[in-house]
C-alpha positions in Angstrom: 0.0 0.0 0.0 1.4 3.5 -0.9 1.6 6.2 1.7 -0.5 9.4 1.4 -0.8 12.7 3.2 -3.5 12.6 5.9 -3.1 8.8 6.3 -3.5 7.6 10.0 -1.5 4.7 11.3 -0.6 2.9 14.5 3.2 2.8 14.8 5.8 1.3 17.1 8.7 3.7 17.5 12.2 2.2 17.5 14.7 5.1 17.6 15.2 8.8 17.6 16.5 10.7 14.5 19.2 13.3 14.7 16.6 16.0 15.3 15.1 14.3 18.3 11.9 12.9 16.7 11.0 9.3 17.1 11.2 7.0 14.1 9.1 4.0 13.0 8.6 2.0 9.9 5.5 1.9 7.8 5.3 0.0 4.5 9.0 0.1 4.2 9.2 3.9 4.7 10.9 5.7 7.6 8.4 7.8 9.6 9.5 10.6 11.8 7.1 11.5 14.7 8.0 14.6 16.9 7.2 14.3 20.6 7.2 10.5 20.5 9.8 8.2 22.1 11.5 4.9 21.2 9.5 1.9 22.5 6.2 3.7 22.4 3.1 2.5 20.4 1.4 5.6 19.0 -1.2 6.7 16.5 -0.1 9.3 14.1 -1.2 11.1 10.9 1.1 11.6 8.0 1.6 15.3 7.2 4.5 15.3 4.7 5.9 12.7 2.3 9.4 13.0 0.9 9.6 13.1 -2.9 13.2 11.9 -2.9 13.4 9.2 -0.3 11.3 6.6 1.4 10.5 8.9 4.3 7.6 10.7 5.8 6.8 13.0 8.7 3.8 12.5 10.9 1.8 14.4 13.7 1.5 12.5 17.0 -2.1 11.9 17.8 -2.2 9.5 20.8 0.3 7.6 22.9 -1.1 4.1 23.3 1.8 2.6 25.3 4.2 5.2 26.8 7.9 4.7 27.3 9.1 4.4 30.9 11.6 7.1 30.1 8.9 9.6 29.3 8.5 12.6 31.7 6.3 15.6 31.8 7.7 18.6 29.9 8.6 21.5 32.0 7.5 24.3 29.6 4.0 25.2 28.6 5.3 26.0 25.1 6.8 22.5 24.6 5.9 20.9 21.3 4.8 24.3 19.7 7.9 26.6 20.0 10.3 24.2 18.2 13.0 24.3 20.9 13.8 21.7 23.6 12.7 18.8 21.4 13.7 16.2 24.1 12.0 17.8 27.1 9.7 14.8 27.3 12.7 12.4 27.7 14.3 11.6 31.0 17.6 13.5 31.4 19.8 10.3 31.8 18.2 9.0 28.6 18.9 12.3 26.8 22.6 11.9 27.7 22.7 8.3 26.5 21.1 9.4 23.2 23.6 12.3 22.7 26.5 9.9 23.3 25.1 7.4 20.8 24.6 10.3 18.4 28.3 11.0 18.4 29.1 7.3 18.1 26.9 7.1 15.0 28.5 10.0 13.4 32.0 8.6 13.9 31.0 5.2 12.7 30.3 6.6 9.2 34.1 7.0 8.7 36.3 3.8 8.7 39.3 6.0 9.6 37.7 6.7 13.0 37.1 3.1 13.9 39.5 3.2 16.9 38.2 6.5 18.4 37.1 6.2 22.0 34.0 8.2 22.9 33.9 9.2 26.6 30.6 9.2 28.5 28.5 12.3 28.0 29.2 15.0 30.6 26.0 16.5 32.0 25.2 20.2 32.3 25.3 21.3 35.9 21.7 22.6 35.4 19.0 20.8 33.4 16.8 24.0 33.3 17.5 27.7 33.7 20.9 27.5 32.0 20.5 29.5 28.8 22.1 32.9 29.2 20.6 34.5 26.1 17.0 34.8 25.0 16.3 35.7 21.3 12.6 36.7 21.1 10.5 37.5 18.1 8.1 40.5 18.5 4.6 40.0 17.1 1.2 41.5 17.5 -1.7 39.6 19.1 -5.1 41.2 19.8 -3.6 44.7 19.5 -0.6 44.1 21.8 3.0 42.9 21.5 4.0 39.4 22.5 7.5 38.0 22.6 8.1 34.5 21.5 9.6 32.1 18.9 8.6 31.0 15.4 6.8 27.7 15.4 8.6 25.0 13.4 8.3 25.5 9.6 6.2 28.6 10.0 6.3 32.2 11.0 3.5 31.9 13.5 4.9 33.3 16.8 4.5 31.2 19.9 4.5 33.2 23.2 7.5 32.1 25.3 6.3 33.6 28.6 7.4 31.2 31.3 10.3 29.6 29.3 12.1 27.3 31.7 15.5 27.0 30.0 16.1 30.8 30.2 18.5 31.7 33.0 16.9 33.8 35.7 16.0 36.7 35.4 15.5 36.6 31.6 11.9 35.5 31.6 11.0 38.2 34.1 12.9 40.8 32.1 11.1 39.6 28.9 7.7 40.0 30.7 8.7 43.6 31.8 9.8 44.4 28.2 6.4 43.3 26.9 4.6 45.5 29.4 6.9 48.5 28.7 6.7 48.1 24.9 2.9 48.1 25.0 2.8 51.1 27.4 5.3 53.0 25.1 3.2 52.3 22.0 6.0 50.5 20.2 4.6 48.7 17.1 5.8 45.2 16.3 7.0 44.5 12.8 4.6 42.7 10.5 6.6 40.9 7.8 3.4 40.5 5.7 2.5 44.2 5.6 6.1 45.5 6.2 4.8 47.8 8.9 5.8 48.4 12.5 9.2 48.8 14.1 10.1 46.2 16.7 11.4 42.9 15.2 13.3 41.2 18.0 14.2 41.5 21.7 17.5 39.9 22.6 18.4 39.6 26.3 21.7 38.4 27.7 22.5 37.8 31.4 26.0 37.4 32.9 27.3 35.3 35.8 26.4 37.9 38.4 22.9 38.5 37.1 23.4 41.7 35.0 21.4 42.0 31.9 22.0 43.7 28.5 18.8 44.3 26.4 18.9 44.7 22.6 15.9 45.9 20.7 16.2 45.1 17.0 14.1 47.5 14.8 13.5 48.1 11.2 14.5 51.7 11.2 16.6 54.0 13.4 13.7 56.4 14.4 11.5 53.7 15.9 8.5 55.3 17.7 8.5 55.0 21.5 11.8 53.1 21.6 13.7 55.5 23.9 10.7 55.6 26.3 10.7 51.8 26.3 14.4 51.7 27.1 14.1 54.1 30.0 11.0 52.5 31.4 12.5 49.0 31.2 15.7 50.0 33.1 13.5 51.7 35.8 11.4 48.5 36.1 14.3 46.0 36.2 17.4 47.3 38.1 19.5 44.3 36.9 19.5 45.8 33.4 22.8 47.6 33.0 22.2 48.7 29.5 19.7 48.9 26.6 20.9 49.2 22.9 19.2 49.4 19.6 20.2 47.4 16.5 18.8 48.4 13.1 17.9 45.7 10.7 15.9 46.9 7.6 16.4 43.7 5.6 13.7 41.1 4.9 15.9 38.1 5.5 16.0 35.7 8.5 19.1 37.3 10.2 18.3 38.8 13.6 20.9 41.5 13.6 21.7 44.3 11.2 24.9 46.2 10.8 24.1 49.3 12.9 24.0 49.4 16.7 23.1 52.5 18.8 23.1 53.1 22.5 19.8 53.9 24.1 20.3 53.9 27.9 23.2 52.7 30.0 26.0 50.3 29.0 26.5 49.1 25.5 28.2 45.8 26.4 28.2 43.2 29.1 31.1 41.7 31.1 31.0 37.9 31.5 33.2 35.5 33.4 34.0 31.9 32.4 36.3 30.2 34.9 39.0 32.7 35.6 38.6 34.6 32.4 36.7 37.9 32.0 35.1 38.5 28.7 33.5 41.6 27.1 30.4 40.7 25.1 29.1 43.3 22.6 25.3 43.1 21.6 25.7 40.7 18.7 28.6 38.6 20.1 28.5 34.9 19.8 28.9 33.2 23.2 28.0 29.6 24.3 24.4 29.7 25.6 25.3 27.5 28.6 28.0 29.3 30.6 28.6 26.4 32.9 29.2 24.0 30.0 31.4 26.5 28.3 33.5 26.6 31.5 33.7 22.8 31.5 34.8 22.7 27.8 37.4 25.4 28.2 38.9 23.7 31.3 38.9 20.3 29.5 40.8 21.9 26.5 43.3 23.5 28.9 43.8 20.3 30.8 44.2 18.0 27.8 46.2 20.4 25.7 48.7 20.9 28.5 50.3 24.1 27.0 54.0 24.3 28.0 56.2 27.3 28.5 57.6 28.6 25.2 54.8 27.1 23.1 52.9 28.9 20.4 49.1 28.6 20.5 46.5 29.3 17.7 42.8 29.7 18.5 40.9 29.4 15.2 37.3 30.5 14.9 38.1 32.1 18.2 35.0 34.4 18.7 35.4 36.7 21.7 38.6 35.0 22.8 37.4 32.8 25.7 39.6 29.8 24.8 42.6 31.9 23.7 42.6 33.8 27.1 42.2 30.6 29.0 45.3 29.1 27.4 47.4 32.4 27.4 48.9 32.2 30.9 50.8 29.0 30.1 51.9 29.9 26.5 54.7 32.0 25.0 52.1 33.6 22.7 48.5 33.1 21.4 47.0 34.0 18.1 43.2 34.3 17.9 41.6 34.2 14.4 38.0 35.3 13.9 36.1 36.4 10.8 33.8 38.8 12.6 35.4 42.2 13.4 33.1 42.9 16.3 34.1 39.6 18.0 37.8 40.4 17.4 37.2 43.8 19.1 35.6 42.0 22.1 38.6 39.7 22.3 41.1 42.6 22.3 39.0 44.3 25.0 38.8 41.0 27.0 42.6 40.6 26.9 42.9 44.0 28.4 40.4 43.2 31.1 42.5 40.2 32.1 45.9 41.9 31.8 47.0 39.5 29.1 49.7 40.9 26.9 50.8 37.7 25.0 47.6 37.3 23.0 47.0 38.8 19.6 43.7 38.7 17.7 43.2 39.2 13.9 40.1 39.4 11.8 39.6 37.5 8.6 39.4 34.1 6.9 40.9 31.3 9.0 42.6 29.5 6.1 44.3 32.7 4.9 45.7 33.5 8.4 46.8 29.9 9.0 48.9 30.1 5.8 50.9 32.9 7.4 51.8 30.8 10.4 55.2 29.0 10.4 54.8 27.2 13.7 51.9 26.2 16.0 52.4 23.8 18.9 48.8 23.8 20.1 45.8 24.6 17.8 42.2 24.9 18.9 39.4 25.1 16.4 35.8 26.0 17.3 34.1 26.3 14.0 30.4 26.9 13.2 28.0 24.0 12.5 29.4 23.6 8.9 32.8 22.7 10.4 36.2 23.5 9.0 36.8 24.1 5.3 38.9 21.6 3.4 41.5 24.3 2.9 41.7 25.0 6.6 42.2 21.3 7.3 45.1 21.2 4.8 46.7 24.1 6.6 46.2 22.4 10.0 47.9 19.3 8.6 50.8 21.4 7.3 51.3 23.0 10.7 51.4 19.5 12.4 50.7 20.8 15.9 51.6 18.7 18.9 48.0 18.9 20.0 44.8 19.8 18.1 41.7 20.5 20.1 38.3 20.6 18.2 35.3 22.1 20.0 32.3 21.2 17.8 28.6 22.0 17.8 27.7 19.3 15.2 28.7 15.6 15.4 28.5 15.0 11.6 30.9 17.8 10.6 33.1 16.9 13.5 33.4 13.3 12.3 33.9 14.4 8.7 36.8 16.8 9.7 38.4 14.3 12.1 38.4 11.7 9.3 
């Protein structure tokens, strides 16, 4: 029997895919069912059939036999906001799945057959760990709400009460919503191209200070200054409010222009013993505690020795470079985003580090200019390192190479 959209079926789930959806087999096709778990018998309705592969996606209708590893999701928006896709799975089982996910990726490459995968290290906090909230502004019944786009749509789901945001971000978001409505700020409507406020980005540091960024379509956004002042008055932990202007119609959150509104224009963060300056658009790991564990692991395993030269490629705001600098002769940080490089330079000054240098540009180009590197750290984006960059790393033949990855598949490809 051939599959069709809208078809209902009873399925027994056998695994999780790489996106955290359960999988089952129906008439030889692989079916993906979000919010279900391995071992569960469920009823589901097919909502999309692949035109290229024997695969389909389905909506979970009913759980007939639940998994013993199922737990109640912590967030009211679970299943609709598109984040936290494993919130219904026991935390120990989540860690086991993540470890297996890495093993699967490595197993695709014969050259990595002898690689040992250590047990998954848990985050110190299961909830309340995310130090940045990126919220979409939308209109609902004549008022602003702040939330996230639902999966595969631009319908905005209200994220009030988000449980993964680090305190006090959810309370600050609620205050920003109230102050925006009181100030008469209009949310941007991407269908009519009207309104000013596109996003609210909130970042909190290790001592609870918050930087708020309002992303607008134009510089002269109505009521924005009143909103900034009212928000700082309402929430004393907010050390600064800035405006970012993004007039484009793409999916990027930030535009090129950032303006001060009230208070500080950056936030100071601390990871381990390192102080970091974070500008409004800076990339920084969302889980500060896990970042500290990762940096400490790199420092411990790399074992930088006196007189050695260290390179930190895709170095961002310089957290890893400055962690390794005290033991090195010198450190070079390479980063393609100029604002991040400026943050790294400022962070070096905060820490009194004088043996670290930071440059902006293409990683491969700068690696070609290096004659010697004893320890190299790479922390690339999800797409991993370019083939040209890997060639340069092989040429340098460092004593130790540390790779901090956010995607198991590109990690495995590059290691192979």
